[in-house]
KEKOL-158897 format. One record per residue: x, y, z of N, C-alpha, C in turn. Coordinates in steps of 0.05 Angstrom, whole numbers, padded with zeros to 5 digits, always signed. Layout:
N
XYZXYZXYZ;...
This chain:
98
-00021-00709+00003-00027-00696+00029-00013-00669+00030;+00010-00666+00018+00024-00640+00018+00009-00618+00004;-00006-00626-00017-00021-00605-00032-00043-00593-00015;-00053-00609+00004-00074-00598+00022-00063-00576+00040;-00038-00579+00049-00025-00558+00065-00021-00532+00049;-00012-00536+00024-00009-00512+00007-00036-00499+00001;-00056-00515-00004-00083-00505-00009-00093-00489+00015;-00089-00499+00039-00097-00485+00063-00082-00459+00066;-00056-00459+00061-00040-00435+00062-00049-00414+00042;-00054-00422+00018-00063-00403-00003-00091-00393+00004;-00108-00410+00014-00135-00401+00022-00134-00380+00044;-00116-00384+00064-00113-00365+00085-00104-00338+00075;-00084-00338+00057-00074-00313+00047-00094-00299+00029;-00109-00314+00014-00129-00302-00004-00151-00290+00013;-00160-00304+00033-00182-00292+00050-00172-00268+00065;-00147-00268+00074-00136-00245+00088-00133-00221+00069;-00124-00227+00045-00122-00205+00025-00149-00194+00017;-00169-00211+00016-00196-00202+00009-00207-00183+00031;-00203-00191+00056-00212-00174+00078-00196-00148+00079;-00170-00150+00075-00153-00126+00075-00159-00107+00052;-00170-00117+00030-00178-00100+00007-00206-00090+00010;-00223-00105+00022-00252-00098+00024-00256-00076+00045;-00242-00078+00067-00246-00059+00089-00241-00030+00081;-00220-00023+00066-00217+00005+00058-00239+00015+00040;-00251-00003+00024-00273+00005+00007-00297+00012+00023;-00302-00002+00045-00325+00002+00062-00322+00025+00082;-00298+00029+00092-00295+00047+00115-00277+00071+00108;-00263+00071+00086-00244+00092+00079-00220+00094+00098;-00215+00072+00112-00191+00070+00129-00175+00045+00122;-00149+00048+00119-00132+00026+00112-00129+00007+00135;-00127-00019+00129-00123-00039+00150-00094-00038+00159;-00091-00035+00185-00064-00035+00198-00069-00040+00228;-00047-00044+00242-00050-00047+00271-00060-00021+00284;-00055+00002+00271-00065+00027+00281-00095+00031+00277;-00108+00013+00264-00137+00014+00260-00152+00012+00287;-00139+00001+00307-00152-00003+00333-00151+00022+00350;-00137+00043+00341-00135+00068+00356-00144+00091+00338;-00158+00110+00347-00172+00112+00372-00196+00094+00374;-00203+00087+00399-00225+00069+00404-00251+00083+00396;-00267+00069+00380-00292+00081+00371-00314+00061+00374;-00336+00067+00361-00360+00050+00362-00356+00023+00348;-00339+00023+00328-00335-00001+00312-00311-00018+00321;-00303-00015+00346-00279-00029+00355-00280-00059+00352;-00303-00071+00359-00305-00100+00357-00302-00109+00328;-00315-00095+00310-00312-00101+00281-00284-00097+00271;-00271-00076+00281-00243-00070+00272-00224-00091+00283;-00228-00101+00307-00211-00123+00318-00215-00148+00300;-00239-00153+00293-00245-00176+00275-00231-00173+00248;-00231-00149+00237-00219-00144+00211-00188-00147+00213;-00176-00136+00234-00147-00138+00238-00140-00167+00242;-00155-00182+00257-00149-00211+00262-00151-00227+00237;-00171-00221+00220-00173-00236+00195-00153-00229+00174;-00143-00204+00175-00123-00196+00156-00094-00198+00167;-00091-00212+00189-00065-00215+00202-00043-00226+00184;-00048-00247+00167-00026-00256+00150-00015-00235+00132;-00032-00219+00120-00023-00197+00102-00009-00175+00117;-00019-00168+00141-00006-00148+00157+00022-00156+00166;+00025-00181+00175+00051-00190+00183+00070-00193+00160;+00061-00201+00137+00078-00203+00113+00087-00175+00105;+00070-00156+00105+00078-00128+00098+00098-00117+00118;+00094-00124+00144+00113-00115+00164+00140-00127+00160;+00141-00153+00154+00167-00167+00150+00182-00156+00125;+00167-00152+00104+00180-00142+00079+00190-00113+00084;+00175-00097+00098+00183-00069+00103+00209-00069+00121;+00210-00087+00140+00234-00089+00156+00259-00098+00140;+00255-00117+00122+00277-00126+00106+00287-00104+00087;+00268-00089+00075+00275-00067+00057+00290-00046+00072;+00283-00040+00097+00296-00020+00113+00323-00029+00123;+00328-00055+00123+00353-00066+00132+00357-00066+00162;+00335-00067+00176+00338-00067+00206+00321-00090+00217;+00330-00098+00241+00316-00119+00256+00309-00143+00238;+00330-00155+00227+00325-00177+00209+00311-00200+00223;+00317-00205+00248+00304-00226+00262+00274-00220+00266;+00267-00195+00270+00239-00187+00272+00225-00191+00245;+00240-00185+00224+00228-00188+00197+00222-00217+00191;+00241-00234+00196+00236-00263+00191+00216-00274+00210;+00215-00265+00235+00194-00274+00253+00167-00266+00243;+00164-00241+00232+00139-00232+00222+00130-00249+00198;+00149-00255+00180+00143-00271+00157+00135-00299+00165;+00149-00311+00183+00142-00338+00193+00114-00337+00207;+00109-00316+00222+00083-00313+00235+00061-00310+00214;+00067-00296+00192+00047-00293+00170+00041-00320+00158;+00061-00336+00154+00056-00363+00142+00040-00380+00161;+00047-00380+00186+00031-00396+00205+00002-00386+00208;-00001-00360+00210-00028-00350+00213-00044-00354+00188;-00032-00352+00165-00046-00357+00140-00054-00386+00137;-00036-00404+00146-00043-00432+00145-00066-00439+00164;-00065-00429+00188-00086-00436+00207-00113-00422+00200;-00111-00399+00188-00135-00385+00179-00147-00401+00155;-00130-00411+00138-00140-00428+00116-00152-00454+00125;-00140-00466+00145-00151-00491+00156-00178-00486+00168;-00180-00464+00183-00206-00457+00196-00227-00452+00175;-00220-00437+00155-00240-00430+00134-00248-00455+00119;-00229-00472+00111-00236-00496+00096-00252-00516+00113;-00246-00517+00139-00261-00535+00156-00290-00525+00160;-00294-00499+00158-00321-00488+00159-00336-00494+00133;-00322-00494+00111-00335-00499+00085-00340-00528+00080;-00322-00546+00089-00325-00574+00081-00331-00590+00106;
């Protein structure tokens, strides 16, 4: 049963990484929280892209905070949030597939 949890977590991070890598190829804009500003015609699609790549964005935020040596509690909160969002994204994706 424990391997299913790990599989869901890995699936969530892989799908988030795929979306975060595919979007810059299609739009020439990097995926970040700043993608939502300025508001444009593609806002709904951009919200969807940011929501699907949330585990990768939170993990990058946490690692950047640890490297900078500031707000350690924010950094670990972002990393824990990345793990939870990756897990739930993986569960949602796997439940759609199977």
